[in-house]
NUGUKOL-463263 format. One record per residue (C-alpha): x, y, z. Coordinates in pm, whole numbers, plus 50000, padded with zeros to 5 digits. Example, Ala and Ser with C-alpha at 12.3 -4.5 7.8 and 13.67 -1.06 7.14 Angstrom:
BEGIN
+-------+-------+-------+
!     X !     Y !     Z !
+-------+-------+-------+
! 51230 ! 49550 ! 50780 !
! 51367 ! 49894 ! 50714 !
+-------+-------+-------+
//
This chain:
BEGIN
+-------+-------+-------+
!     X !     Y !     Z !
+-------+-------+-------+
! 44322 ! 81628 ! 55937 !
! 43990 ! 81523 ! 55788 !
! 43965 ! 81226 ! 56018 !
! 43956 ! 81302 ! 56388 !
! 43772 ! 81027 ! 56562 !
! 43529 ! 81042 ! 56845 !
! 43163 ! 80965 ! 56837 !
! 42893 ! 81196 ! 56735 !
! 42630 ! 80992 ! 56815 !
! 42666 ! 80970 ! 56588 !
! 42511 ! 81296 ! 56644 !
! 42328 ! 81169 ! 56401 !
! 42110 ! 81034 ! 56627 !
! 42003 ! 81206 ! 56960 !
! 41629 ! 81146 ! 57018 !
! 41430 ! 81325 ! 57291 !
! 41180 ! 81085 ! 57449 !
! 40819 ! 81172 ! 57460 !
! 40695 ! 81201 ! 57817 !
! 40373 ! 81251 ! 57996 !
! 40533 ! 81403 ! 58301 !
! 40652 ! 81765 ! 58292 !
! 40880 ! 81708 ! 58589 !
! 41107 ! 81501 ! 58360 !
! 41193 ! 81797 ! 58136 !
! 41447 ! 81964 ! 58372 !
! 41635 ! 81636 ! 58402 !
! 41636 ! 81595 ! 58025 !
! 41761 ! 81952 ! 57975 !
! 42039 ! 81898 ! 58230 !
! 42140 ! 81571 ! 58058 !
! 42163 ! 81736 ! 57715 !
! 42360 ! 82029 ! 57861 !
! 42626 ! 81802 ! 58009 !
! 42632 ! 81594 ! 57691 !
! 42704 ! 81902 ! 57477 !
! 42973 ! 82049 ! 57698 !
! 43149 ! 81711 ! 57732 !
! 43207 ! 81663 ! 57358 !
! 43452 ! 81907 ! 57202 !
! 43378 ! 82024 ! 56849 !
! 43711 ! 81884 ! 56735 !
! 43598 ! 81535 ! 56834 !
! 43326 ! 81490 ! 56572 !
! 43360 ! 81152 ! 56403 !
! 43539 ! 81129 ! 56070 !
! 43453 ! 81486 ! 55974 !
! 43605 ! 81655 ! 55674 !
! 43782 ! 81969 ! 55799 !
! 43670 ! 82186 ! 55517 !
! 43621 ! 82557 ! 55560 !
! 43263 ! 82555 ! 55430 !
! 43077 ! 82820 ! 55625 !
! 43339 ! 82828 ! 55900 !
! 43455 ! 83180 ! 55970 !
! 43697 ! 83072 ! 56241 !
! 43863 ! 82832 ! 56004 !
! 43905 ! 83106 ! 55747 !
! 44054 ! 83338 ! 56005 !
! 44310 ! 83068 ! 56076 !
! 44386 ! 83046 ! 55704 !
! 44443 ! 83421 ! 55686 !
! 44676 ! 83403 ! 55983 !
! 44879 ! 83139 ! 55803 !
! 44901 ! 83365 ! 55499 !
! 45011 ! 83663 ! 55705 !
! 45300 ! 83462 ! 55848 !
! 45448 ! 83380 ! 55507 !
! 45805 ! 83503 ! 55468 !
! 45768 ! 83562 ! 55094 !
! 45496 ! 83599 ! 54835 !
! 45722 ! 83479 ! 54556 !
! 45569 ! 83179 ! 54378 !
! 45720 ! 82954 ! 54119 !
! 45585 ! 83066 ! 53777 !
! 45493 ! 82709 ! 53680 !
! 45293 ! 82666 ! 53999 !
! 45112 ! 82997 ! 53946 !
! 45020 ! 82906 ! 53589 !
! 44899 ! 82562 ! 53699 !
! 44681 ! 82719 ! 53966 !
! 44523 ! 82960 ! 53716 !
! 44444 ! 82674 ! 53477 !
! 44272 ! 82486 ! 53759 !
! 44065 ! 82789 ! 53857 !
! 43962 ! 82860 ! 53497 !
! 43852 ! 82498 ! 53454 !
! 43641 ! 82502 ! 53768 !
! 43507 ! 82845 ! 53850 !
! 43374 ! 83156 ! 53683 !
! 43344 ! 83353 ! 54007 !
! 43622 ! 83586 ! 53900 !
! 43884 ! 83664 ! 53638 !
! 44145 ! 83492 ! 53848 !
! 44451 ! 83613 ! 53658 !
! 44343 ! 83977 ! 53687 !
! 44188 ! 83971 ! 54034 !
! 44457 ! 83758 ! 54200 !
! 44786 ! 83804 ! 54015 !
! 44971 ! 83694 ! 54332 !
! 44748 ! 83414 ! 54467 !
! 44942 ! 83357 ! 54789 !
! 44987 ! 83722 ! 54873 !
! 44845 ! 83797 ! 55221 !
! 44573 ! 84055 ! 55266 !
! 44271 ! 84149 ! 55061 !
! 44405 ! 83999 ! 54739 !
! 44420 ! 83643 ! 54870 !
! 44114 ! 83429 ! 54809 !
! 43911 ! 83207 ! 55039 !
! 43958 ! 82836 ! 54981 !
! 44328 ! 82867 ! 54916 !
! 44606 ! 82800 ! 55165 !
! 44974 ! 82856 ! 55106 !
! 45285 ! 82762 ! 55302 !
! 45643 ! 82882 ! 55280 !
! 45897 ! 82635 ! 55155 !
! 46269 ! 82598 ! 55206 !
! 46333 ! 82730 ! 54857 !
! 46239 ! 83094 ! 54933 !
! 45902 ! 83038 ! 54762 !
! 45549 ! 82999 ! 54890 !
! 45347 ! 82704 ! 54767 !
! 44981 ! 82608 ! 54740 !
! 44910 ! 82358 ! 55018 !
! 44530 ! 82336 ! 55020 !
! 44236 ! 82396 ! 54785 !
! 43864 ! 82395 ! 54871 !
! 43592 ! 82416 ! 54605 !
! 43218 ! 82391 ! 54571 !
! 43021 ! 82609 ! 54810 !
! 43060 ! 82963 ! 54938 !
! 43261 ! 83118 ! 55088 !
! 43495 ! 82893 ! 54888 !
! 43506 ! 82931 ! 54510 !
! 43191 ! 82784 ! 54354 !
! 43205 ! 82561 ! 54049 !
! 43047 ! 82651 ! 53718 !
! 42803 ! 82420 ! 53541 !
! 43064 ! 82319 ! 53285 !
! 43327 ! 82237 ! 53550 !
! 43517 ! 81913 ! 53491 !
! 43778 ! 81739 ! 53699 !
! 44113 ! 81924 ! 53669 !
! 44387 ! 81662 ! 53663 !
! 44637 ! 81950 ! 53698 !
! 44588 ! 81942 ! 54074 !
! 44840 ! 81660 ! 54084 !
! 45095 ! 81895 ! 53922 !
! 45100 ! 82119 ! 54229 !
! 45418 ! 81989 ! 54392 !
! 45340 ! 82089 ! 54750 !
! 44963 ! 82032 ! 54762 !
! 44860 ! 81854 ! 55082 !
! 44478 ! 81869 ! 55083 !
! 44209 ! 81918 ! 54819 !
! 43833 ! 81913 ! 54872 !
! 43553 ! 81915 ! 54615 !
! 43213 ! 81953 ! 54783 !
! 42908 ! 81985 ! 54553 !
! 43137 ! 82106 ! 54281 !
! 43065 ! 81874 ! 53985 !
! 42687 ! 81866 ! 53961 !
! 42598 ! 81936 ! 53596 !
! 42858 ! 81820 ! 53345 !
! 42958 ! 81455 ! 53370 !
! 43324 ! 81404 ! 53444 !
! 43564 ! 81137 ! 53567 !
! 43854 ! 81130 ! 53810 !
! 44170 ! 81099 ! 53605 !
! 44529 ! 81065 ! 53718 !
! 44776 ! 81101 ! 53434 !
! 45074 ! 80861 ! 53448 !
! 45386 ! 81041 ! 53554 !
! 45202 ! 81291 ! 53774 !
! 45284 ! 81162 ! 54118 !
! 45217 ! 81382 ! 54418 !
! 45439 ! 81301 ! 54711 !
! 45277 ! 81548 ! 54951 !
! 44901 ! 81492 ! 54908 !
! 44757 ! 81351 ! 55232 !
! 44385 ! 81431 ! 55193 !
! 44172 ! 81390 ! 54882 !
! 43797 ! 81442 ! 54917 !
! 43516 ! 81430 ! 54660 !
! 43184 ! 81459 ! 54840 !
! 42834 ! 81508 ! 54695 !
! 42938 ! 81543 ! 54332 !
! 42655 ! 81381 ! 54136 !
! 42825 ! 81441 ! 53800 !
! 43136 ! 81240 ! 53888 !
! 43093 ! 80906 ! 53713 !
! 43309 ! 80619 ! 53599 !
! 43535 ! 80387 ! 53795 !
! 43785 ! 80470 ! 54067 !
! 44114 ! 80496 ! 53875 !
! 44371 ! 80232 ! 53978 !
! 44637 ! 80503 ! 53935 !
! 44519 ! 80646 ! 54266 !
! 44768 ! 80405 ! 54422 !
! 45045 ! 80643 ! 54307 !
! 44941 ! 80892 ! 54577 !
! 45155 ! 80717 ! 54835 !
! 45117 ! 80981 ! 55107 !
! 44736 ! 80966 ! 55121 !
! 44600 ! 80934 ! 55472 !
! 44238 ! 81032 ! 55403 !
! 44054 ! 80927 ! 55087 !
! 43688 ! 81031 ! 55068 !
! 43491 ! 80953 ! 54750 !
! 43142 ! 80971 ! 54898 !
! 42801 ! 81056 ! 54749 !
! 42913 ! 81057 ! 54389 !
! 42814 ! 80833 ! 54094 !
! 43121 ! 80613 ! 54082 !
! 43067 ! 80260 ! 53953 !
! 43264 ! 79945 ! 53886 !
! 43466 ! 79741 ! 54131 !
! 43686 ! 79871 ! 54409 !
! 44035 ! 79859 ! 54261 !
! 44268 ! 79639 ! 54462 !
! 44537 ! 79904 ! 54409 !
! 44371 ! 80123 ! 54672 !
! 44480 ! 79879 ! 54937 !
! 44845 ! 79947 ! 54859 !
! 44803 ! 80293 ! 55016 !
! 44961 ! 80180 ! 55340 !
! 44933 ! 80524 ! 55505 !
! 44553 ! 80538 ! 55484 !
! 44380 ! 80619 ! 55811 !
! 44033 ! 80685 ! 55673 !
! 43869 ! 80535 ! 55361 !
! 43515 ! 80642 ! 55266 !
! 43361 ! 80513 ! 54940 !
! 43000 ! 80532 ! 55058 !
! 42691 ! 80627 ! 54858 !
! 42811 ! 80528 ! 54513 !
! 42726 ! 80251 ! 54265 !
! 43024 ! 80026 ! 54334 !
! 42984 ! 79657 ! 54254 !
! 43178 ! 79336 ! 54305 !
! 43328 ! 79200 ! 54623 !
! 43541 ! 79357 ! 54894 !
! 43900 ! 79267 ! 54800 !
! 44098 ! 79044 ! 55035 !
! 44377 ! 79301 ! 55018 !
! 44170 ! 79506 ! 55263 !
! 44377 ! 79358 ! 55545 !
! 44689 ! 79539 ! 55425 !
! 44557 ! 79876 ! 55550 !
! 44691 ! 79816 ! 55898 !
! 44675 ! 80188 ! 55994 !
! 44309 ! 80220 ! 55903 !
! 44081 ! 80364 ! 56171 !
! 43769 ! 80433 ! 55967 !
! 43619 ! 80225 ! 55683 !
! 43289 ! 80321 ! 55518 !
! 43167 ! 80126 ! 55213 !
! 42796 ! 80171 ! 55288 !
! 42519 ! 80231 ! 55035 !
! 42674 ! 80061 ! 54735 !
! 42597 ! 79742 ! 54542 !
! 42870 ! 79524 ! 54689 !
! 42823 ! 79148 ! 54701 !
! 43006 ! 78847 ! 54839 !
! 43133 ! 78787 ! 55192 !
! 43319 ! 79008 ! 55435 !
! 43681 ! 78900 ! 55390 !
! 43849 ! 78727 ! 55684 !
! 44139 ! 78968 ! 55643 !
! 43929 ! 79238 ! 55809 !
! 44059 ! 79102 ! 56138 !
! 44402 ! 79242 ! 56049 !
! 44276 ! 79601 ! 56087 !
! 44373 ! 79615 ! 56452 !
! 44330 ! 79994 ! 56483 !
! 43984 ! 80011 ! 56325 !
! 43730 ! 80216 ! 56517 !
! 43450 ! 80261 ! 56263 !
! 43322 ! 79988 ! 56029 !
! 43022 ! 80064 ! 55808 !
! 42926 ! 79810 ! 55539 !
! 42550 ! 79870 ! 55563 !
! 42304 ! 79881 ! 55273 !
! 42481 ! 79651 ! 55029 !
! 42413 ! 79289 ! 54928 !
! 42688 ! 79129 ! 55134 !
! 42634 ! 78758 ! 55203 !
! 42770 ! 78485 ! 55430 !
! 42856 ! 78498 ! 55799 !
! 43027 ! 78769 ! 55993 !
! 43385 ! 78638 ! 56008 !
! 43512 ! 78527 ! 56348 !
! 43828 ! 78733 ! 56291 !
! 43626 ! 79043 ! 56369 !
! 43690 ! 78967 ! 56737 !
! 44040 ! 79105 ! 56683 !
! 43908 ! 79459 ! 56633 !
! 43958 ! 79557 ! 56995 !
! 43930 ! 79932 ! 56928 !
! 43605 ! 79906 ! 56733 !
! 43346 ! 80157 ! 56854 !
! 43092 ! 80163 ! 56569 !
! 42986 ! 79864 ! 56357 !
! 42703 ! 79893 ! 56104 !
! 42624 ! 79586 ! 55891 !
! 42251 ! 79644 ! 55847 !
! 42045 ! 79593 ! 55533 !
! 42255 ! 79316 ! 55382 !
! 42209 ! 78941 ! 55330 !
! 42418 ! 78819 ! 55621 !
! 42305 ! 78499 ! 55789 !
! 42421 ! 78242 ! 56039 !
! 42568 ! 78268 ! 56385 !
! 42725 ! 78575 ! 56532 !
! 43106 ! 78562 ! 56573 !
! 43207 ! 78344 ! 56865 !
! 43419 ! 78613 ! 57024 !
! 43189 ! 78907 ! 56965 !
! 43191 ! 78975 ! 57338 !
! 43561 ! 79063 ! 57308 !
! 43467 ! 79391 ! 57140 !
! 43470 ! 79569 ! 57472 !
! 43490 ! 79918 ! 57320 !
! 43187 ! 79866 ! 57097 !
! 42918 ! 80130 ! 57154 !
! 42702 ! 80092 ! 56841 !
! 42597 ! 79760 ! 56688 !
! 42359 ! 79816 ! 56397 !
! 42260 ! 79496 ! 56217 !
! 41891 ! 79523 ! 56133 !
! 41746 ! 79374 ! 55814 !
! 41964 ! 79066 ! 55778 !
! 41827 ! 78707 ! 55745 !
! 42027 ! 78578 ! 56044 !
! 41767 ! 78322 ! 56164 !
! 41956 ! 78229 ! 56482 !
! 41891 ! 78269 ! 56851 !
! 41956 ! 78607 ! 57004 !
! 42303 ! 78558 ! 57161 !
! 42338 ! 78622 ! 57532 !
! 42702 ! 78726 ! 57473 !
! 42580 ! 79065 ! 57355 !
! 42491 ! 79137 ! 57717 !
! 42865 ! 79143 ! 57794 !
! 42931 ! 79448 ! 57576 !
! 42929 ! 79686 ! 57870 !
! 42981 ! 80007 ! 57667 !
! 42702 ! 79938 ! 57420 !
! 42472 ! 80236 ! 57365 !
! 42270 ! 80127 ! 57062 !
! 42171 ! 79772 ! 56973 !
! 41966 ! 79739 ! 56654 !
! 41875 ! 79387 ! 56544 !
! 41527 ! 79438 ! 56399 !
! 41388 ! 79225 ! 56117 !
! 41656 ! 78958 ! 56138 !
! 41463 ! 78636 ! 56204 !
! 41603 ! 78613 ! 56558 !
! 41444 ! 78358 ! 56790 !
! 41458 ! 78251 ! 57153 !
! 41411 ! 78457 ! 57465 !
! 41550 ! 78802 ! 57534 !
! 41860 ! 78717 ! 57741 !
! 41852 ! 78843 ! 58100 !
! 42217 ! 78942 ! 58042 !
! 42087 ! 79245 ! 57847 !
! 42008 ! 79405 ! 58183 !
! 42384 ! 79453 ! 58226 !
! 42392 ! 79698 ! 57936 !
! 42366 ! 79995 ! 58170 !
! 42478 ! 80243 ! 57901 !
! 42217 ! 80127 ! 57652 !
! 41998 ! 80405 ! 57514 !
! 41835 ! 80230 ! 57215 !
! 41717 ! 79869 ! 57189 !
! 41548 ! 79771 ! 56861 !
! 41442 ! 79406 ! 56838 !
! 41113 ! 79444 ! 56648 !
! 40983 ! 79210 ! 56381 !
! 41165 ! 78898 ! 56496 !
! 41051 ! 78566 ! 56650 !
! 41143 ! 78631 ! 57011 !
! 40949 ! 78429 ! 57269 !
! 40895 ! 78417 ! 57643 !
! 40848 ! 78704 ! 57887 !
! 41027 ! 79036 ! 57889 !
! 41303 ! 79011 ! 58152 !
! 41205 ! 79205 ! 58463 !
! 41560 ! 79337 ! 58495 !
! 41530 ! 79540 ! 58173 !
! 41359 ! 79804 ! 58383 !
! 41702 ! 79867 ! 58539 !
! 41825 ! 80025 ! 58215 !
! 41816 ! 80382 ! 58339 !
! 41971 ! 80531 ! 58023 !
! 41726 ! 80372 ! 57780 !
! 41509 ! 80616 ! 57588 !
! 41399 ! 80406 ! 57290 !
! 41281 ! 80045 ! 57308 !
! 41098 ! 79862 ! 57032 !
! 41002 ! 79498 ! 57095 !
! 40699 ! 79499 ! 56868 !
! 40593 ! 79219 ! 56631 !
! 40739 ! 78926 ! 56823 !
! 40591 ! 78634 ! 57018 !
! 40649 ! 78771 ! 57368 !
! 40410 ! 78674 ! 57648 !
! 40330 ! 78761 ! 58007 !
! 40282 ! 79076 ! 58209 !
! 40480 ! 79381 ! 58102 !
! 40736 ! 79416 ! 58385 !
! 40798 ! 79789 ! 58359 !
! 40690 ! 80012 ! 58643 !
! 40499 ! 80337 ! 58613 !
! 40809 ! 80558 ! 58607 !
! 40964 ! 80352 ! 58329 !
! 40647 ! 80371 ! 58117 !
! 40618 ! 80745 ! 58165 !
! 40986 ! 80808 ! 58094 !
! 40983 ! 80632 ! 57757 !
! 40633 ! 80737 ! 57659 !
! 40577 ! 80683 ! 57287 !
! 40936 ! 80564 ! 57246 !
! 40826 ! 80231 ! 57391 !
! 40653 ! 80000 ! 57142 !
! 40532 ! 79654 ! 57247 !
! 40256 ! 79617 ! 56989 !
! 40211 ! 79300 ! 56788 !
! 40273 ! 79068 ! 57086 !
! 39929 ! 78914 ! 57145 !
! 40048 ! 78739 ! 57462 !
! 40160 ! 79055 ! 57641 !
! 39939 ! 79250 ! 57879 !
! 39959 ! 79533 ! 58129 !
! 39887 ! 79502 ! 58497 !
! 39570 ! 79695 ! 58576 !
! 39740 ! 79929 ! 58820 !
! 39993 ! 80031 ! 58556 !
! 39744 ! 80048 ! 58271 !
! 39572 ! 80356 ! 58408 !
! 39879 ! 80578 ! 58370 !
! 40038 ! 80418 ! 58063 !
! 40053 ! 80569 ! 57720 !
! 39976 ! 80385 ! 57401 !
! 40236 ! 80108 ! 57384 !
! 40023 ! 79862 ! 57192 !
! 39934 ! 79633 ! 57485 !
! 39599 ! 79568 ! 57648 !
! 39509 ! 79518 ! 58013 !
! 39547 ! 79175 ! 58168 !
! 39216 ! 78995 ! 58204 !
! 39027 ! 79228 ! 57972 !
! 38838 ! 79103 ! 57671 !
! 39105 ! 79053 ! 57409 !
! 39449 ! 79085 ! 57569 !
! 39589 ! 79269 ! 57271 !
! 39313 ! 79531 ! 57279 !
! 39415 ! 79892 ! 57316 !
! 39098 ! 79979 ! 57509 !
! 39192 ! 80092 ! 57858 !
! 38974 ! 80195 ! 58153 !
! 38976 ! 80552 ! 58260 !
! 39139 ! 80672 ! 58577 !
! 38892 ! 80730 ! 58853 !
! 39010 ! 81087 ! 58865 !
! 38959 ! 81126 ! 58491 !
! 38582 ! 81093 ! 58446 !
! 38450 ! 81276 ! 58139 !
! 38420 ! 81651 ! 58183 !
! 38053 ! 81645 ! 58083 !
! 37971 ! 81397 ! 58360 !
! 38139 ! 81617 ! 58617 !
! 37940 ! 81920 ! 58505 !
! 37611 ! 81725 ! 58520 !
! 37696 ! 81605 ! 58869 !
! 37769 ! 81962 ! 58979 !
! 37438 ! 82084 ! 58835 !
! 37237 ! 81810 ! 59010 !
! 37415 ! 81874 ! 59336 !
! 37337 ! 82244 ! 59315 !
! 36970 ! 82178 ! 59241 !
! 36953 ! 81939 ! 59536 !
! 37097 ! 82192 ! 59776 !
! 36865 ! 82463 ! 59638 !
! 36562 ! 82236 ! 59680 !
! 36641 ! 82164 ! 60043 !
! 36684 ! 82535 ! 60108 !
! 36341 ! 82606 ! 59958 !
! 36176 ! 82334 ! 60167 !
! 36326 ! 82467 ! 60492 !
! 36217 ! 82815 ! 60399 !
! 35853 ! 82713 ! 60354 !
! 35853 ! 82510 ! 60677 !
! 35978 ! 82809 ! 60871 !
! 35681 ! 83010 ! 60750 !
+-------+-------+-------+
//
């Protein structure tokens, strides 16, 4: 399955904190070691199980081939397969080099999987194209609609396959695959045109990935008739229009990614019907309106990214019901409301990103309950008042940015906290903040001056007493030596 959900945290995102204390490195190393061994490779979020560069996967494919009871293929299926290969790849003379495509052993090719059927034939069940070791695609490759003629095909993946010659995804009426469960087009810059509404004929689809292509036009409402979909990824395209209300019909959906498109309009209220949803990414569009209150029904939601849109207004009333939420990424939205204290009730939250959102009011003391929080980004807002003292209790935090706000008072973080975060702590742009003198000596550059010094926001800091300039120390040593030598000379002459 292409979609096996767990969080890579987003793997995409482990940051090692800068530190001024070498004694912290063993702890950091130990933390990363346990993190790596606790996450199995099979648990990576929403990954496409292609065989690109995966020798173990290919070995598994070969084992499948060796277990086939027969190498006899239907002549129509063989001819269809050759037509597909000739349309896509010039790596080989496929008819000559592989006259029996599903035959086990040296004659079988990488990127092809076959399975025995109940009709004493073997059938093509999976095709992978685009990058080695799979068959590469020639510059003139265009989309082969014949793939839907393979009667037992279950999975097909095109990764960086269509990159030169412009082509469109076409599904000819009458060609209905009843076995295809995974269809993936990823990083194909030459795929243009709209998503064909005929895609709704692929009733068995569970995973549909059309990411990082050049698709344009509106999302066809017909997609939402694919009631078996578990994962839908249309990200990084040029899709326009609104998100159809029919979205709520995908009740089995666990992952939805429509990010990095040109979508407009509101988030439909029907999103609350996706009761199994774990990942929701609508970031980097032009979505407007409020976040619908129905989102509180997404009890299994782990990852929610709505950043870089035009959302405004209050947060959903029941947002604190999302008790499985670990990532809330909503920066760059004109919310212009007070920072809600209810966010402090999301006990599993690991990343909270609300930068550049016009948020006002004080930082709620309830945020100190977010004991799993590793990243807090609240910069470039209108937050006022002091930094809650209890934020220093966040022992898992490694990145905190509160810069460019209206915060005031003494920075409440102790020496260990300042050293642990190092340069990953940014408090600059808050003219009312200052550091206690005792902490200022050992702090790194966090953009805050020393309390009582000329210009509270100044970065000038006094030196530690133990850190006088090296040149001064050498001069002192020279003078001391000359003094001792002079006294020795005087005693010598007096003794004479």
